[in-house]
N, CA, C and O atoms as CSV, one atom per row, in Angstrom:
chain,resi,resn,atom,element,x,y,z
A,1,UNK,N,N,-52.899,31.536,-27.910
A,1,UNK,CA,C,-52.456,31.709,-26.565
A,1,UNK,C,C,-50.910,31.455,-26.505
A,1,UNK,O,O,-50.404,30.484,-27.069
A,2,UNK,N,N,-50.203,32.352,-25.810
A,2,UNK,CA,C,-48.731,32.279,-25.769
A,2,UNK,C,C,-48.205,30.931,-25.217
A,2,UNK,O,O,-47.221,30.370,-25.698
A,3,UNK,N,N,-48.913,30.452,-24.191
A,3,UNK,CA,C,-48.434,29.252,-23.488
A,3,UNK,C,C,-48.516,28.091,-24.530
A,3,UNK,O,O,-47.615,27.256,-24.596
A,4,UNK,N,N,-49.575,28.055,-25.316
A,4,UNK,CA,C,-49.777,26.924,-26.291
A,4,UNK,C,C,-48.678,27.027,-27.320
A,4,UNK,O,O,-48.100,26.005,-27.690
A,5,UNK,N,N,-48.355,28.255,-27.814
A,5,UNK,CA,C,-47.286,28.422,-28.842
A,5,UNK,C,C,-45.921,27.985,-28.295
A,5,UNK,O,O,-45.179,27.259,-28.957
A,6,UNK,N,N,-45.603,28.443,-27.068
A,6,UNK,CA,C,-44.361,28.035,-26.448
A,6,UNK,C,C,-44.299,26.498,-26.285
A,6,UNK,O,O,-43.275,25.893,-26.600
A,7,UNK,N,N,-45.376,25.871,-25.801
A,7,UNK,CA,C,-45.398,24.386,-25.704
A,7,UNK,C,C,-45.111,23.748,-27.048
A,7,UNK,O,O,-44.259,22.863,-27.130
A,8,UNK,N,N,-45.779,24.157,-28.081
A,8,UNK,CA,C,-45.636,23.619,-29.410
A,8,UNK,C,C,-44.170,23.810,-29.900
A,8,UNK,O,O,-43.564,22.877,-30.427
A,9,UNK,N,N,-43.619,25.026,-29.718
A,9,UNK,CA,C,-42.208,25.254,-30.045
A,9,UNK,C,C,-41.213,24.359,-29.336
A,9,UNK,O,O,-40.267,23.845,-29.933
A,10,UNK,N,N,-41.453,24.184,-28.037
A,10,UNK,CA,C,-40.580,23.361,-27.197
A,10,UNK,C,C,-40.657,21.898,-27.607
A,10,UNK,O,O,-39.638,21.216,-27.709
A,11,UNK,N,N,-41.845,21.436,-27.835
A,11,UNK,CA,C,-42.041,19.999,-28.312
A,11,UNK,C,C,-41.471,19.789,-29.669
A,11,UNK,O,O,-40.950,18.710,-29.951
A,12,UNK,N,N,-41.544,20.758,-30.516
A,12,UNK,CA,C,-40.903,20.746,-31.887
A,12,UNK,C,C,-39.433,20.713,-31.730
A,12,UNK,O,O,-38.789,19.928,-32.427
A,13,UNK,N,N,-38.853,21.468,-30.904
A,13,UNK,CA,C,-37.384,21.438,-30.603
A,13,UNK,C,C,-36.937,20.103,-30.104
A,13,UNK,O,O,-35.926,19.579,-30.571
A,14,UNK,N,N,-37.693,19.503,-29.120
A,14,UNK,CA,C,-37.265,18.190,-28.585
A,14,UNK,C,C,-37.368,17.139,-29.678
A,14,UNK,O,O,-36.519,16.251,-29.763
A,15,UNK,N,N,-38.384,17.225,-30.505
A,15,UNK,CA,C,-38.521,16.220,-31.645
A,15,UNK,C,C,-37.315,16.414,-32.647
A,15,UNK,O,O,-36.708,15.441,-33.096
A,16,UNK,N,N,-37.014,17.646,-32.957
A,16,UNK,CA,C,-35.972,17.977,-33.969
A,16,UNK,C,C,-34.667,17.417,-33.415
A,16,UNK,O,O,-33.892,16.837,-34.176
A,17,UNK,N,N,-34.383,17.573,-32.075
A,17,UNK,CA,C,-33.103,17.090,-31.554
A,17,UNK,C,C,-33.185,15.601,-31.146
A,17,UNK,O,O,-32.244,15.057,-30.569
A,18,UNK,N,N,-34.298,14.971,-31.450
A,18,UNK,CA,C,-34.490,13.539,-31.113
A,18,UNK,C,C,-34.379,13.280,-29.655
A,18,UNK,O,O,-33.792,12.277,-29.248
A,19,UNK,N,N,-34.921,14.147,-28.853
A,19,UNK,CA,C,-34.891,13.978,-27.409
A,19,UNK,C,C,-36.189,13.383,-27.007
A,19,UNK,O,O,-37.235,14.011,-27.171
A,20,UNK,N,N,-36.161,12.148,-26.465
A,20,UNK,CA,C,-37.359,11.400,-26.102
A,20,UNK,C,C,-37.418,11.101,-24.570
A,20,UNK,O,O,-36.440,11.205,-23.828
A,21,UNK,N,N,-38.625,10.732,-24.189
A,21,UNK,CA,C,-38.749,10.353,-22.852
A,21,UNK,C,C,-38.187,11.289,-21.768
A,21,UNK,O,O,-37.545,10.852,-20.813
A,22,UNK,N,N,-38.456,12.599,-21.955
A,22,UNK,CA,C,-37.981,13.552,-21.011
A,22,UNK,C,C,-39.063,14.513,-20.635
A,22,UNK,O,O,-39.969,14.702,-21.447
A,23,UNK,N,N,-39.062,15.138,-19.491
A,23,UNK,CA,C,-40.058,16.052,-19.081
A,23,UNK,C,C,-39.722,17.474,-19.600
A,23,UNK,O,O,-38.560,17.825,-19.801
A,24,UNK,N,N,-40.726,18.223,-19.794
A,24,UNK,CA,C,-40.491,19.622,-20.314
A,24,UNK,C,C,-41.048,20.576,-19.165
A,24,UNK,O,O,-42.153,20.387,-18.658
A,25,UNK,N,N,-40.244,21.560,-18.812
A,25,UNK,CA,C,-40.677,22.496,-17.828
A,25,UNK,C,C,-40.412,23.891,-18.338
A,25,UNK,O,O,-39.416,24.141,-19.018
A,26,UNK,N,N,-41.293,24.779,-18.010
A,26,UNK,CA,C,-41.228,26.146,-18.402
A,26,UNK,C,C,-40.969,27.104,-17.167
A,26,UNK,O,O,-41.809,27.277,-16.285
A,27,UNK,N,N,-39.796,27.675,-17.188
A,27,UNK,CA,C,-39.390,28.669,-16.166
A,27,UNK,C,C,-39.531,30.101,-16.764
A,27,UNK,O,O,-39.311,30.321,-17.955
A,28,UNK,N,N,-39.887,31.007,-15.929
A,28,UNK,CA,C,-40.052,32.376,-16.401
A,28,UNK,C,C,-39.180,33.317,-15.465
A,28,UNK,O,O,-39.204,33.230,-14.237
A,29,UNK,N,N,-38.423,34.207,-16.158
A,29,UNK,CA,C,-37.587,35.142,-15.474
A,29,UNK,C,C,-38.168,36.544,-15.656
A,29,UNK,O,O,-38.405,36.954,-16.792
A,30,UNK,N,N,-38.407,37.295,-14.571
A,30,UNK,CA,C,-38.854,38.605,-14.634
A,30,UNK,C,C,-37.738,39.552,-14.122
A,30,UNK,O,O,-37.174,39.314,-13.053
A,31,UNK,N,N,-37.419,40.625,-14.886
A,31,UNK,CA,C,-36.360,41.469,-14.605
A,31,UNK,C,C,-36.914,42.932,-14.425
A,31,UNK,O,O,-37.441,43.478,-15.394
A,32,UNK,N,N,-36.824,43.520,-13.339
A,32,UNK,CA,C,-37.204,44.894,-13.034
A,32,UNK,C,C,-36.050,45.816,-13.141
A,32,UNK,O,O,-35.066,45.680,-12.414
A,33,UNK,N,N,-36.151,46.786,-14.061
A,33,UNK,CA,C,-34.984,47.715,-14.211
A,33,UNK,C,C,-35.316,48.998,-13.453
A,33,UNK,O,O,-36.476,49.330,-13.209
A,34,UNK,N,N,-34.227,49.713,-13.087
A,34,UNK,CA,C,-34.334,51.059,-12.478
A,34,UNK,C,C,-34.814,52.015,-13.513
A,34,UNK,O,O,-34.462,51.873,-14.684
A,35,UNK,N,N,-35.621,53.005,-13.131
A,35,UNK,CA,C,-36.128,54.027,-14.069
A,35,UNK,C,C,-35.139,55.076,-14.472
A,35,UNK,O,O,-35.419,55.843,-15.394
A,36,UNK,N,N,-34.070,55.150,-13.875
A,36,UNK,CA,C,-33.109,56.183,-14.165
A,36,UNK,C,C,-32.433,55.968,-15.588
A,36,UNK,O,O,-32.612,54.933,-16.230
A,37,UNK,N,N,-31.673,56.981,-16.015
A,37,UNK,CA,C,-31.048,56.861,-17.365
A,37,UNK,C,C,-30.035,55.694,-17.369
A,37,UNK,O,O,-29.908,55.024,-18.393
A,38,UNK,N,N,-29.314,55.429,-16.268
A,38,UNK,CA,C,-28.381,54.328,-16.225
A,38,UNK,C,C,-29.211,53.065,-16.012
A,38,UNK,O,O,-30.031,52.962,-15.099
A,39,UNK,N,N,-28.950,52.101,-16.913
A,39,UNK,CA,C,-29.645,50.812,-16.885
A,39,UNK,C,C,-29.101,49.974,-15.772
A,39,UNK,O,O,-27.981,49.469,-15.847
A,40,UNK,N,N,-29.919,49.817,-14.699
A,40,UNK,CA,C,-29.491,49.032,-13.532
A,40,UNK,C,C,-30.630,48.034,-13.227
A,40,UNK,O,O,-31.810,48.384,-13.266
A,41,UNK,N,N,-30.245,46.810,-12.930
A,41,UNK,CA,C,-31.253,45.848,-12.511
A,41,UNK,C,C,-31.611,46.061,-11.074
A,41,UNK,O,O,-30.768,46.046,-10.177
A,42,UNK,N,N,-32.895,46.260,-10.887
A,42,UNK,CA,C,-33.405,46.454,-9.538
A,42,UNK,C,C,-33.826,45.137,-8.851
A,42,UNK,O,O,-33.593,44.933,-7.659
A,43,UNK,N,N,-34.427,44.293,-9.616
A,43,UNK,CA,C,-34.911,43.018,-8.995
A,43,UNK,C,C,-34.996,41.928,-10.104
A,43,UNK,O,O,-35.427,42.204,-11.223
A,44,UNK,N,N,-34.589,40.734,-9.775
A,44,UNK,CA,C,-34.757,39.564,-10.675
A,44,UNK,C,C,-35.621,38.537,-9.914
A,44,UNK,O,O,-35.400,38.265,-8.734
A,45,UNK,N,N,-36.602,37.983,-10.628
A,45,UNK,CA,C,-37.404,37.015,-10.003
A,45,UNK,C,C,-37.497,35.722,-10.958
A,45,UNK,O,O,-37.735,35.873,-12.156
A,46,UNK,N,N,-37.325,34.603,-10.465
A,46,UNK,CA,C,-37.339,33.341,-11.166
A,46,UNK,C,C,-38.569,32.562,-10.713
A,46,UNK,O,O,-38.733,32.250,-9.534
A,47,UNK,N,N,-39.419,32.260,-11.676
A,47,UNK,CA,C,-40.588,31.367,-11.337
A,47,UNK,C,C,-40.333,30.040,-12.055
A,47,UNK,O,O,-40.457,29.906,-13.272
A,48,UNK,N,N,-39.972,29.086,-11.223
A,48,UNK,CA,C,-39.737,27.714,-11.758
A,48,UNK,C,C,-41.106,27.067,-12.015
A,48,UNK,O,O,-42.069,27.283,-11.280
A,49,UNK,N,N,-41.151,26.265,-13.087
A,49,UNK,CA,C,-42.311,25.547,-13.499
A,49,UNK,C,C,-43.500,26.473,-13.476
A,49,UNK,O,O,-44.503,26.208,-12.813
A,50,UNK,N,N,-43.374,27.605,-14.236
A,50,UNK,CA,C,-44.385,28.635,-14.211
A,50,UNK,C,C,-45.713,28.227,-14.738
A,50,UNK,O,O,-46.746,28.716,-14.280
A,51,UNK,N,N,-45.713,27.305,-15.730
A,51,UNK,CA,C,-46.944,26.814,-16.240
A,51,UNK,C,C,-46.725,25.458,-16.909
A,51,UNK,O,O,-45.633,25.153,-17.389
A,52,UNK,N,N,-47.772,24.666,-16.929
A,52,UNK,CA,C,-47.616,23.260,-17.495
A,52,UNK,C,C,-47.591,23.260,-18.983
A,52,UNK,O,O,-48.000,24.232,-19.618
A,53,UNK,N,N,-47.104,22.157,-19.570
A,53,UNK,CA,C,-47.200,22.041,-20.961
A,53,UNK,C,C,-48.620,22.042,-21.457
A,53,UNK,O,O,-49.455,21.331,-20.897
A,54,UNK,N,N,-48.942,22.828,-22.507
A,54,UNK,CA,C,-50.339,22.933,-22.985
A,54,UNK,C,C,-50.378,22.182,-24.302
A,54,UNK,O,O,-49.583,22.425,-25.210
A,55,UNK,N,N,-51.385,21.210,-24.381
A,55,UNK,CA,C,-51.464,20.394,-25.645
A,55,UNK,C,C,-52.025,21.183,-26.827
A,55,UNK,O,O,-52.148,20.644,-27.927
């Protein structure tokens, strides 16, 4: 499951950087592009705390 892999990666990063006693939060950014040939951003959505840490 993608969430489990992301959680494991994030916890590994925190351990590697020796960052302790901190909360971990997963934000997700969705970007909707215009369908025309010119690449233009139509909409950006930020979902803060999109999912909890998965053990």
